[in-house]
N, C-alpha and C positions, 0 to 999 in steps of 0.2 A: 590389459583385456581377454574376454572370456574368447575361448577359441569355437569352432561354428558348434552348432545342438547337434544330440548326437542320436539321431530320429529311434533309435536302439534301443533308445531308453526314454521313451512317451513315456511308456505308464506313469515315468516317477515323476511328473507334472501334480499339485497338490491343488487337492477337486477344488469347487468354489464354496461351496456347503459348510470345508476344513474350515475357509480363510475366511469365513464371516462369523462361524462361532467361537475363534482366535481372536477376533478382532472385533465382536461382541463379549467378548472375557477382559480387551483393556481395555472397552471403551469404559467399563462395570471400574475397573482399578481404576482406572484417572479421575471422575467421578470423585470416588471413596479418597484418594489423592488431596482433587482440589477440597473434598469439604475438611480433609486434615489441616488441609494448609490456611484452611479460613472459619477452623473452627475456636482456635483463643480469641481473635475479635469480634469473630459474632456471638461467642454464647449465649451473652446474656440473649440474645433473638432466642434463642435453642433451650434456653434457662426458660422462658416465659414467655414466646413469639407471637411478642408484641413489637409494634413499628412504629416512630414516635422520632419525628423532626425537629429539633432545638437549629434555632436560628440566632443567634447574639452580634451587631457590630457595634462595638460602640457598646452605647446607654444603649439600644435599642434592644431586645432578647423577646424571642417569640417561639412559640411553641404550638404545634400542630403535628395534628389536634390535642385537644387539648387535656382528651383522655388517647392514652395509650392502646390501639386497636387489632386486637389480636386475632393471626392471620393464621399463625401453625400451633395445629390443638395439642402436640404433643412439648410431655416436658425430657429428652433424651440424654440432658445434663448425669442420669443417674447409669449411665449404663455405656456413657462414652467418658464420662471427667476421670477416669481409669488408664488411659490408653494417653492421656498427656501429664500423668501422674497429678492430678487434682481432687486437693484436698474438702471438705469446707473449712475456710477460716473459722477456730476453735472462739475469739472474743464476740467477731460480731455472730457467729452461729448461737453462743451463750447467751447475746445480749435478746436476739428475736426467740428462744426460748422462751427468756423471762418474761419479755410482752405478753404470752402466749398463755404463760402461769397465770399473771394478773387479770387476762380475757376470761380464765375458769372461774375463778375467785371472784373476780369483781359487779359489785351491782349498787343501783342508787342506795339503796339502803348501809350495804353496811359501808361504801365510803363515806356516808356520812353520819356511821356511828349511830345508826336505828337500827342496826341488825346486830349478829353474834360479835362479841367482842373483840372475843379471839380473828375470828373471822379479819375482822377493823385491823386489826395489832400486822396480820401478815400481811393484810393489801399495804399499810405502812411501809414493812417491812423494804416489801417491792416497790414498790416507788422513791424509796431511798436509797438502794440501789441501784435501779431505773438511771439516778442521777450521777449518780456515781460512776457509773459504766459509760457514762454519754460524756459527763467532764475526761474522763479516762480515753475514751475511745479520742475525743476531738486533739487530744494533747499529742497520743500514740499514733495517730493516723492508719488503723490494720491497711485501709485501701492503698495503702502507698507499696508493698510487695509483687498486687497483680498489678500493676500498672490504672487504676483508676480512681484517684487521685480527683480524676475529673466527677466523677458520682461521687465522689464523697462531700465534695464540696458544691453540688450540686444539692446533695443532704441537707446542707447547714443554710443552704439558703431557702430551700425549701419551709423548714423550721423557721427560719429569722421573718420569713413571707408571714407564717401561719399564725407567731402567736406576737408580732409586737409589728407583720404591717410592714417593714424595712429589710432591707438585704443587708443594712448596715449596722445593725444589731447584731451585740455579742451572743455568738452561737453558740457557748457554755452558759449562760443567761435563756436562752432559747428552750434546751431542750429541758434544766431545771427549770425551769416556769410548765411547762410545757408536761411533766413528772412531778406536779404539784397537786396536792388534793382542791385545796381549792382553786386551779383554773380547772379542773374536771369538771367540776359542781361546778365554777360559772360559768362555763359552756356548753355543756352538755357531753354528758361523755360515751355515751352513742354516736356522735358525730366526733369528738374526738378521737373516736378510737377508730368509725371508718377513716381521718383524714389519715393515721397515721401506715392501718395497712394498705390504704391503693398508693398513695405518694412516698410511704418510709418505706416500710417492710421491701417495695421488689428493687428498689435501689443498694436495703443492705443486704437480700441472698442473694447480688452479684456477686457480692466478695469470694472469694477464694484463697486458699496455699496452696504452691506448686511443688513439688518439693523438687529438689537438686542433690542429681545425681556426685558419682567420683570423680568425672570429668571434669567439675564443677557448671552443667550444662543442665538447664534445669530435667523432669526425666519423659523421657517418650515412650510408648508404648508402641508405637505406629508398626516396626519394625515386624513385630508380630503379626496383627495383620497382614501384610503386605508381604512375607515371605511364602506364603503357599500359590500367591501369583509371580514369586520369582520360582515358585521351580516352576511351574505349568509354562513361562518365557523362555525359561536358560533349558528345558525340557524341547519345546520347539523353537528353538535357536537352535539346539544341535544339531535335531534333526533336520531341521529345514538348510544348514549350511554342506551336510551331509549328503544332502539330496543333488545338490546346489554341485559340491564334486563330481559326485555317481555320474550326474548329468552332460557335464560339456567336457570334453575332452583337455587336456592339460590345466583342469585347474583342482588346485590344491585342497583339503580341506580348509588350511588357511586362509586362502586368495577366500573362500567362498564368505567365510568371516565377515574380510576383510570388505568384501559383496557388500552384504548385509551392517554396513557400519553406524546404521542408525538403531541397531535392534537394545546398543550397546549402554542405550538411556534407559530400557528396562531394567537394568540391575543396576545404577549404579543407587547409592543409601543418601544420595543427598541433590539437589536440586531434582529434587524428582518430576518438575512440573514440565522438564522438559522431554518427560516421555508423549509429549504430545508431538512429535515426531513422530515413533512410531505408530500412533495412531492414524495421524491422517493419510503414513502409506501403508496400512491396512484395510482404514474405512474405503479408501480407493481401491486395492488388488480388490476388494470382494465387494464390491460395487456398491458400496451402500453408500456412498459419497460420489458425485460427480467433481477433479479436481482439475477436469484438464483448463478451465476456464483464471484458475486461482495460478496451475503452474504458465498459463503463458503472461497473465498480468505481472507474476513474479519475474518470466526467466524479460519480459519487457523493461522492468523495470531495475533488473537486474544491468543490462546489460547497456539501459539507457546514462549508465552511474557513468561506465565505462566507455560506450562507446560513441560521444564527444571529445573526451581528450585521444582517442586511437586513431579517429576517423582525421581528428586535426595534423597528426603529427604524419599519418604515413600518408595522408597527399602533399602536406608541404614537402616531406621529403621526398616524394617522386615532383615536383616541381622545382626544388631543388638541386636535385638530379640532371633534369633537362639543363635550366640554364647551368650547370653546371659542362655537359654536351652540347651545350650551345659556345661554350668558352671556348673547348677545347678544339674548336674548329670544325662538330661533328656538321653541322649544314655544308660547308665546300668540302670538306672529304663525302659526302653527299651527290651535289653535285658534278663533281670529277669525277666521281665512282657513274655517276648517270652517262657522263662522255666516253669515258673509256670502255665502261662494259657491255659487252651484247646481249641483248635482255630477250630472256625464254618464254618462250609461249608453247600453255601448256595442252594448251584446245584448237589450237590451227585458230581463235575467234582474236578481236583485239577488242578486248572488250570496254575500252573507253567508246571508241564508235557506236558502241552496242547501245550504247551507254547514251548517247550524246540523241539516237534516232528515235527511243524508246518513251525519252523524254520530251521531244521534241513532237510523234506524235500526239502526244498526248496533251502536250501545250498548242498545237496546230488544230487535233480534230475535238476536241473537246471544249480547250477552256476557251483557245480565240474566237468562235461562234458566239459562244455563250454572253461573251464579252464585247460585243459588235457593233450595240445600239449604244454603249458607254463613249463604245472608241469615237464615232463616229459624230456624237453633240461632242468630245475634248475637238477632233480636229475641223469639225464645224463651228468653234471656236475660234479658234489659234486662227484660221482661216481670215474669217470676219473684222480677228484685231487685227490682221496686218494688212488686209484691204484698208483697213481704215484708217493708217498712217498714212495715204496717199493723199495729193493735194486733191482737191478736187469730188474723191471717192464718198464726201455725208453731201453733198450738195448732188448727184445721179441717182440717189438712193430719196432724193426726195420727190425726182419725179412720178406720174401715177403710174403701181403694177411694178415696176423695178426693182421696190427692196423683196417681194415674194418670188418672184421671178427666178432674180440671183438668189436669196433662198433655195429655191430648187434646184439651180443647176448645179451652185456647190454638192449639198446632198447629195447629189445623183452620183458627181463627179468621184467622189468619196467610196460613195457603194460598191459603185463601178472597179475602182482602182483597191478598196479593200476587201475584194472577192478575186481579184486578179493576182492580186499579190498571194496570198492566201490558199487559191488556185495552182500556184507558181509553187510556194512553199512546198505544200503539199508531195508534188510529183517527185519532188528531190530526195521525201523520205521510203520513194518505193526502192522496193531493192533494186541493184544499181552498182555491181560491183564496179564500177568509174569509177562511182563518187563516192565509195567506200575507200575505193585507193587512192582518190583527191582529198579528202577527207584526214585519211590516213597523214598522207606526206604532208600537209599542213599540219597538223597537232604535229608529229618527229618532226618538221621544221622552227615553230614555235617554238618548242620547248630544245629546241638545244638554239639555236639562236641568244632567249633568255641567259642561256647558263652562259651561254657566250662573251654574251654588253654583261651582263652583273658581274664578273669577273674582269673584264676588263677594265671595268669603268667606277672598281674596288667600293660598288655598293654594298660587298657582301658584312665589312668591316659593320654597316649604321646600319645595314638587319642585326646584325647576332646583335647590337646593343641595345637597339629596338625592342630587340626580344626576350630578352634578362632581363631590360624595365619592366614590360606590360609584365611578365609573369610571375616578377614581384609588389607589382600592384595589382595579381588577380590572388596574392594569394593575401596579403592587410587589406581588400575588399570585401571575398566572398570565402576563404576557406579559415582564417580566425572567427570571420561573426556567425561564425557556426554553434547554434544554440544550441541547449538542454531540448527545446520547445521540438525542434527541425528533429533533431535527431528521437525523438518520441513519435512526434509524428510518423518519422518515418517507419520506426518500428510497427506501428500501429498496423500504417498500408504492407507492416509485409507479415506480420501475424492473420489478418481479417484475411 
């Protein structure tokens, strides 16, 4: 733990503008890290900028929307493929180039032989080469290296559906039929080439080849991009920790480095996604993000995990110690000590007498006058119930005016008695030294006689046994039923 802050070195504090600049640099670096981590899985999107969802459940398959929707207008793969060691796959790239060559030479007249004979012969050769390359592509599956076999299956299914109307047809026959002169003339040259360019070409274009380094892993040059950030973070880390060691007495440079342990994630060449930890700390210190609520929730969640077990263990242990004290005769020793030890008074006041006086004043001056109507009704009801049990009382009440007169008499008697009793009791509570002395003597005598009788009648064994059983039942019924929800509720009240 660092020693107290050295006020003479207050000027060594890091200014807020510097904190914000470093936080924004780290935010940019982490965004680049996330982009790099997701580049391979999302390369199709960065290549074409389109989005299309495909859902397949058993025989049901649906694509939404029917045509891919372009939402990103730029192709950034030519600028970032080198970072991941990605190159165009030679066979699929040559296949698309061959299709482009066919498009440059193909028209309706050349295709049906009405045009230049040499041009028609070249077109026939290209179509034959496309049929051969298609068959070779189906056999070799060049998409497997890039882990895009699923894309290749979609290409074959699209061609099957387009040519034969069923996905059960042969993929080889589908491509061979598609790249035939008769099929293109029969189904419309333009329509067929539009189908290929819109449906097949984008899928073939997603294939790539990734180099393998001498370490047996795919080439990854992200460290070259990350190195300038590494230098910035390293210089900042060394400078910050040095300032901390100068700012706090007794803190070495190494101690300051350990104090900022979360910055070590900035220097790891692996698990770069863990930089989210120093990023959140930096954003919070730069006042660019308020993490107080997040800290409270995280702390509450962590404490709630362990608080249930800890609370139960601690309190159960405390109850067990109380049980052990009772078994060892602590209650008996306490009662014996009360008989032999002189009570020490530190303020020349009997606190028990004062407490009784205060409680009695509240009861007699505030509570009892407020509940007087309810007490009257209760006493009147009991008096009438008691008189009703006397023989002849019911016949007496049947006389004219007797019942009402009797009720008024009893109500007046109760009111007068209640008022006199209340007045008498209130007079006892006035400052009266003789009253205090008599009450103190009464309490002392009562405690002494209780201790003597308990010891003489050998009731302590029963009391000790009952206390032990009560504490055991308390553990079973209350402590061990303390749930995590209770802990979270308690912690929630504490945090709020």
